[in-house]
C-alpha positions in Angstrom: 1.4 -35.5 -0.3 0.8 -32.6 -2.7 1.7 -29.1 -1.7 -1.2 -26.9 -0.7 -2.5 -24.5 -3.3 -1.3 -21.0 -3.0 -1.1 -17.9 -5.3 1.9 -16.6 -3.2 5.1 -17.5 -5.1 6.8 -17.7 -1.6 4.8 -20.9 -1.1 5.4 -22.3 -4.6 8.2 -24.3 -6.1 10.1 -23.1 -9.1 8.5 -25.6 -11.5 5.0 -24.5 -10.3 5.9 -20.8 -11.1 7.1 -22.0 -14.6 3.8 -23.9 -15.1 1.8 -20.8 -14.1 3.6 -18.7 -16.6 2.4 -20.9 -19.4 -1.1 -19.5 -19.0 -0.7 -16.2 -17.1 2.2 -13.7 -17.5 0.8 -11.2 -15.0 2.0 -10.9 -11.4 1.3 -8.7 -8.4 4.2 -7.4 -6.4 3.1 -6.7 -2.9 4.5 -3.5 -1.3 3.9 -2.8 2.4 5.3 -0.6 5.1 6.3 -0.8 8.8 5.5 2.5 10.4 3.9 4.3 13.3 0.2 4.2 13.5 -2.1 5.0 16.4 -1.1 3.1 19.6 -4.1 0.7 19.1 -2.8 -0.4 15.7 0.4 -2.4 14.8 3.2 -1.0 12.8 2.3 -3.5 10.0 -1.2 -2.0 9.5 -0.6 -1.0 5.9 1.1 -4.3 5.0 -1.8 -6.3 6.5 -4.4 -4.2 4.6 -2.6 -4.6 1.3 -2.3 -8.4 1.8 -6.0 -8.8 2.7 -6.9 -7.2 -0.6 -4.2 -9.0 -2.6 -5.2 -12.4 -1.3 -8.9 -11.9 -2.3 -8.0 -10.6 -5.7 -5.5 -13.5 -6.4 -8.2 -16.1 -5.7 -10.7 -14.4 -8.0 -8.4 -13.6 -10.9 -6.2 -16.7 -10.5 -3.1 -14.4 -10.5 0.0 -14.9 -8.5 1.6 -12.4 -6.1 5.0 -12.0 -4.4 5.5 -12.0 -0.6 5.0 -8.6 0.9 7.9 -6.1 1.0 7.4 -5.0 4.6 9.5 -1.8 4.4 8.4 1.2 2.4 9.0 4.9 2.0 8.1 6.3 5.4 10.7 8.9 6.5 8.0 11.2 8.0 6.9 8.4 10.4 10.3 8.0 12.0 9.4 10.3 14.9 11.8 12.2 17.0 15.3 10.9 17.6 15.4 8.3 20.3 11.6 8.2 20.6 11.5 4.5 19.6 8.6 4.5 17.1 9.8 1.3 15.5 9.3 2.7 11.9 11.5 1.2 9.2 12.0 3.3 6.0 14.0 3.2 2.8 15.4 6.4 1.4 13.8 7.4 -1.9 16.8 6.2 -3.9 16.9 2.8 -2.1 13.1 2.4 -2.5 13.3 3.0 -6.3 16.1 0.5 -6.6 14.1 -2.1 -4.7 11.1 -1.4 -7.0 13.3 -1.8 -10.1 15.0 -5.0 -8.9 11.8 -6.7 -7.9 10.2 -5.9 -11.3 13.3 -6.9 -13.2 13.4 -10.2 -11.3 9.9 -11.0 -12.5 10.6 -9.8 -16.1 13.7 -12.0 -16.2 11.6 -15.1 -15.5 9.1 -14.3 -18.2 6.5 -12.1 -16.8 5.2 -9.3 -19.1 2.8 -7.5 -16.9 3.8 -6.2 -13.4 1.2 -4.8 -11.0 2.6 -3.3 -7.9 0.0 -3.2 -5.1 0.3 -1.0 -2.0 -1.9 0.5 0.7 0.7 2.9 2.1 0.1 6.2 0.4 3.7 7.6 0.7 5.0 4.6 -1.3 3.4 6.3 -4.3 5.4 9.5 -3.9 8.7 8.4 -5.2 8.1 5.9 -8.0 7.1 7.6 -11.2 10.6 7.8 -12.7 11.5 4.1 -11.8 8.2 2.8 -13.3 9.0 4.7 -16.5 12.6 3.3 -16.5 11.2 -0.2 -16.2 8.7 0.4 -19.1 11.2 2.2 -21.3 13.9 -0.5 -20.9 11.7 -3.5 -21.3 8.4 -2.5 -23.0 6.5 -4.4 -20.2 3.2 -3.3 -18.7 3.9 -1.9 -15.3 1.6 0.0 -12.9 1.2 1.1 -9.4 -2.2 0.1 -7.8 -3.2 1.7 -4.6 -5.9 0.1 -2.5 -8.7 2.4 -1.2 -7.4 4.8 1.4 -7.0 8.4 2.3 -8.7 10.5 -0.5 -9.4 7.6 -2.7 -11.8 5.5 -0.7 -15.0 6.2 -2.7 -15.0 2.6 -3.8 -15.8 1.6 -0.2 -17.9 4.6 0.6 -21.0 2.5 1.5 -19.2 0.9 4.5 -17.9 4.2 5.9 -20.0 5.7 8.6 -17.8 8.6 9.7 -18.6 12.1 8.5 -16.0 13.9 6.3 -14.7 15.9 9.3 -13.5 12.6 10.8 -11.5 11.9 7.7 -12.6 8.2 8.0 -10.3 6.8 5.3 -7.2 8.0 7.1 -4.5 6.9 9.4 -5.5 4.3 12.0 -9.1 5.5 11.9 -12.3 3.8 11.0 -11.0 1.9 7.9 -7.5 0.8 8.9 -8.6 -0.2 12.3 -11.3 -2.3 10.7 -8.9 -4.0 8.2 -6.5 -5.0 10.9 -9.4 -6.4 12.9 -10.4 -8.5 9.9 -6.8 -9.6 9.3 -6.1 -10.5 12.9 -8.2 -9.1 15.7 -5.5 -10.0 18.2 -3.3 -7.2 16.8 -5.7 -4.4 17.9 -5.7 -2.9 21.4 -8.8 -0.7 21.6 -7.9 0.3 25.2 -5.3 2.5 23.6 -7.5 3.9 20.8 -8.4 7.6 20.6 -10.2 9.7 18.1 -8.0 12.5 16.7 -7.7 14.9 13.8 -4.9 16.5 11.9 -3.7 20.1 12.3 -1.1 22.3 10.6 2.3 22.2 12.3 2.0 24.6 15.2 5.2 26.3 14.3 3.5 27.6 11.1 1.1 29.7 13.2 -2.7 30.2 13.3 -3.1 31.3 9.7 -2.5 27.7 8.4 -4.8 24.7 8.8 -4.8 21.1 7.7 -7.6 18.6 7.2 -5.9 15.3 6.7 -2.5 13.5 6.3 -1.4 14.7 2.8 1.5 17.1 2.5 -0.9 20.0 1.8 -1.6 22.8 4.2 -4.4 25.3 3.7 -3.7 29.1 3.6 -6.3 31.8 2.9 -8.9 29.0 2.3 -6.9 27.4 -0.4 -5.1 24.0 -0.2 -2.3 24.5 -2.7 0.9 24.5 -0.6 2.9 21.2 -0.2 5.2 21.2 2.8 7.5 18.3 3.7 6.3 17.6 7.2 7.0 15.0 9.9 3.9 13.0 10.9 4.2 14.0 14.5 4.1 17.7 13.5 0.5 17.4 12.3 -0.8 14.3 14.1 -0.3 14.2 17.9 -1.4 10.5 18.3 -0.5 9.1 14.9 -4.3 8.7 14.5 -6.3 10.7 12.0 -9.9 9.6 12.2 -12.2 7.8 14.6 -11.2 4.2 15.3 -14.2 3.7 17.5 -16.3 3.3 14.4 -14.3 0.3 13.3 -15.4 -3.3 13.2 -14.2 -6.6 12.0 -17.2 -6.8 9.7 -16.3 -3.5 8.0 -12.7 -4.8 7.5 -14.0 -8.0 5.9 -16.3 -6.0 3.6 -13.4 -3.8 2.7 -11.3 -6.8 1.7 -14.2 -8.2 -0.4 -15.0 -5.0 -2.2 -11.4 -3.9 -2.8 -10.3 -7.4 -3.7 -13.0 -7.7 -6.3 -12.0 -4.4 -7.8 -8.4 -5.4 -8.0 -9.3 -8.7 -9.5 -11.4 -7.0 -12.2 -8.4 -4.8 -13.1 -6.2 -7.9 -13.3 -8.6 -9.6 -15.7 -8.2 -6.6 -18.0 -4.4 -6.5 -17.6 -4.2 -10.2 -18.6 -5.8 -9.3 -21.9 -3.1 -6.7 -22.8 -1.1 -7.9 -25.8 2.3 -7.0 -24.4 5.5 -9.1 -24.6 9.0 -8.1 -23.4 11.7 -8.7 -26.0 14.1 -11.5 -24.9 17.0 -9.1 -25.0 15.3 -6.8 -22.5 15.0 -9.6 -19.9 18.7 -10.0 -19.2 18.7 -7.9 -15.9 22.4 -7.1 -16.3 22.7 -5.4 -13.0 21.6 -8.3 -10.9 25.1 -9.0 -9.5 
């Protein structure tokens, strides 16, 4: 009996990956996280959201992807010592090494175009230098693709109902609750859901404010100060937004829209005339 068709290399045999490479030298590397969200959402919310988009894109663009890396860069989601939030995090140094090793593994096998895909915003904070290292050492195409979230959800604006003051694209709110519902409705417990907003850390005083989950605080009406903050310092419930506006249908629509956009990007990437020199594929540090 033939193996079921899958674009996830985790489900494929080595000879199937080799056959795939004969016609497509592009691969998505799936980057997730395991971190505290609102109590109604699972720790894997960002991983499930990324995978929902990746799976749709893979089918449309006929492009393979790696199994999800379920740990990301999430130090600010660890919570207080002994609190038991369940968050897993790599340090910045470890995360960059993971990114490098994953890319170099694929380049070693013959891939020339590497598209990292993530939903967790903080995964994007620490990777510029390692992406440049990969490119400079191998001449491959490498990029970091972030699915619609936080301040970059204009692509899915038509399915968002919440007003700006609800920061609907944010943490465990309208969008992420919807995407988890679409992935597996049994992972959501709406009895625990609550609407909540961000605030500046209270220790900063009343002259500071905060509108969402970035590292920026607002002072004198200007949002130009980046402060390394813990998530619990500016979000009391690990929810920023209104999860009661969520629905499974919105999540399915999100996967459809975001997946088609990623697929369209992949189709362009496949056209890039880029080839890694054989001597750059050696991955000398793999031991």
